[in-house]
N, C-alpha and C positions, 0 to 999 in steps of 0.2 A: 064384122064376122071374123076377119083375120085376127083382130085384136083379141076377140073372145077365145079363139083356139090357142093363141099365143099365151094368154093368161092361164088357160086350163093346163097347157103343157108345162108351164112354169110351176103351177101348183102341184102337179103330179110329180115332177122332178124333185120339188122341195119335200114332198111327203116321202118319196123313195129315199132321198138322202137322209131324212130324219130317221126313217126306219132302220137304215143301215147303221147310222150313228148310234141308235139305241140298242143294237144287238149286243148281248153280253159278250165280253172277251172270253176266249176259250183258253183253258189251262193246257199244260203239256199233256200229250197222250203217253201214258205209261203202260207198257206191256209187262206184266208181272206174273211170276209163278203162282199157281193156284193156291198154294199153302199160305199166301200172304193176304188173302181176302179181307179178313177182319182188321188186321193190324195196319195194312196200308190204307184202308178206308179211313181209319182213325187218324192216321198221319195226314191224309189229304184234307180231312175236316179241319184239323188244327192249322194247316197251311192256309186254307181258305178263310179261317177266322181271323187271320192276320191281314186280310184285305186283298189277297191274291185270288185270281180265278182258280176255281177248284180243278185239280188235275182230272183228266179223263182216264179212268182205270179199266184195263182189259185183262182178265185173268184166264189162264189156260196152262197146260203143261209147258214147261220150258222148251221142250223140243218143238212143239207146235208153234210157239211164239217166235222162236229162232228162225224157223222155216218161213214164217210170215215176213220177218225182216229181210231175209234173203230174197224174197219175192217182191220186195219193194213196198211193203205195207207202210203207210204214212204214220210214223210214230216218233217220239222224242226221246224216251228213256226205256231201257230194258233192265229188268231185275230177274235174274235167272236163279233157279235152285240147283244149278249144275254148272261147274266151271268149264266143262268141255264144250257146252253149247256157246258159252260166251267166247271161249277160245276160237271156235269155228267162225264166229262173226268178226273177231279181231283179225284173224288171218286174211279175211276177205276185205279188210279195211272198211268195215261197216260201222265201226265205233269211232267216236270223236277222240282223237289222240289226247291222252292225259286225263281222261275222265273215268277210266275203269278203276274200281276199288271194291274190296270185299265189305259188304254192309252188315251181314248177319251170319249166325251159325244156328244149327238145329241138331236134334238127336233123332235116332230111328227107334221106333217102339212097336211092340206087338199089342194090338187092341182086340177087344171082344165086345159083343153087345152088352149094355149095362146090366142086363138081367142074367148074364152068363156067370156060371160058377167056375169056369176054367181057371186053373192055377198052374203056372208053369215057370220054371227058371231057365233063362237062356244061358246055355253053356255049350261047349263042343259036344256034338252028338245028342242034343236034347230031343225029346220025343215029340217033335212038332207034328209029324204025320199021324201019330196015334191020337194026338189032341184034336186033329181035324176030323177024324173018323171018316164018314162019308161026305163031309163037307169040303169046301175049297178055301184056299188062302187068297184073300183079296190083296192085290198089289197094283201099283202102276205097271203098265206094260214094261216088261223087263228088258226090252230091246231099245227103248226110246225114252220113257218117262223117268226123270231122275230118281224119284222115290223107288221105282221098280228096279233101276240099275243098282242102287244102294242095297235094296233088299236081296237081290241075287248075289251080290258080292258078299254080304254078311252071311247068308245061308250057306254059301259055298265055303267060306273060310271056317264056318262052324261045323262043316261036314254033313249037313242035312239036306243040301240041295237035291241030290239024286232021289231022295225019298218024296220030295214035295213038288218037283218040277212038273209032274203030270197032274197036279192037283191045284193049279192056280186058277184064279178068277181075275185075269188081267183087265185093267181099266185104263181109260184114256187120260186120266190125271189122278193125282193122289187124293183129291177130294171125291172123285168118282169111286175110288177104292174104299174110302172112308164111308161113303153112303151105302155101299154093299153091306158093310158090317152094321151100320146104324139101323138098317132096315131088317137085319136078321137074315139076309140072303147068304151071308158067309159067316161061319163061326169065329173066324180069326182074320186079321188083316195086318199088314205091315205098312205103317204110315209114319209121318213125322210126329214128334211129341206135341208140336203146336196144333196139329190137326186133332189129336186126341183131346186137347183142352177145348177145342172149338165146338164140340158136339157132345151134349150131355147124354146122348143115346148110346155112347160107347164108353168103355173104361179101359184104362191102361193096364195091361196084364204084366208087362215086363219091358225093360229098356235094353236094347242091344249094346254089348260092350263097344266102347269107342274104337278099340283096336280091331273090330270085326269088319270095318269098312272105312273107306277114305273119309276124311273130314267133310261134313256137310256145310258148305259155305254158299252164300248168296251174293254173287258179284253184281254190281250196279254200274251202268255206263250210260252216257248220252250217246245217241245214235248219230252217225256222221251226217245223215240226211236231215237232221232236225234243224228247223229254222225258228223254233219257238224260243222267244227271249227268256221265258220263265223256267225253261228246262234246267239250266245250270243252277238257278236259284233253288229249285225244289230239290235237286241232287244234294246241294250243300246243306239244306235244311235236314234232310234225312240222315246225313252224316254227323250233324251237330249233336252235342249232348242231349239237347231237348228232343231232337228227332229220334235218336237211339232209345231214349227212355220210353217212348211210346210203344216200342215193340216188346219190352221186357214182360209186361203182364200177360202177353200172349204166348210166352214160353220161349222166345228167341234169345239167343246169346249174342255176345258181341262178335267181332271179327275173329 
C-alpha cells in the first residue's frame, strides 16, 4: 500500500512538472500609449514571428500608465506619448539607466465624422467655436492625457482656447476622444494624426501647425523593476530600421 501511494505521488509530481515545463514562455509586459494600439500590435506580431514569446501589451493614457508604474505595477517596458510622464518616472529612478530613447513622433489634427461636411483652416483666431455650434469638442482630458495637453496648448497659442474651454467633451484617452467623434457624439475632436488614420468613421479636417504646440514625441524605456530577459531585445528591435519601418504606414514619424 505504501509503495502504491509513493508511485502515485511520483506520478502526480511528474505530471505537475511536465505541465509547468509545457507552459508557454511569457514575453515582456509593455505599457503603451493608447495611440499605439494597431502599430505596436503589428510590431509584437513581427517579433513573435522571429521565434520570441509575444510581448503582452497594455494600452491606456500615458498618465494612467505612468501612475501604474509608480504604484508598482509589474511591467517591463513603457512607451509614453508624453515626455513629462517619462520624466516623472526617471526622476523617481523607475527607469533602467541608459534605456530611455525617443522612438516616434506624431502630429495633432482636427477630425470630424466621415459624413461631416465641416471645412475649416487652422490659423490664429480660427472660428472653432462657431464650427462646433451646440456641439462639443472631443479631446483627451486637458489636465492629464497627453493629447489633451497638446490640444490645450495649441488652442491657447492660436488664441481660441477661451471660446472653446467650456465646450469640451474630455475623455480618458485619445482613443476615447476619437470614439466620441466616430460615433457622432461630438462634431469635432482633436487627436493624433495616427488616430485619424486608424478609424474610417472619421476624416481629418485639418492639421495643427507644428509651431502651435511642443513636439509630440514617444519616449521608450525599460523599467527598473523589469526582470524579463527579452525586454531589452524587444526595445532594440523597436529601435532598429525594421522595427521603425513597421510604424510608418500608421502615420508615425521618426524621432
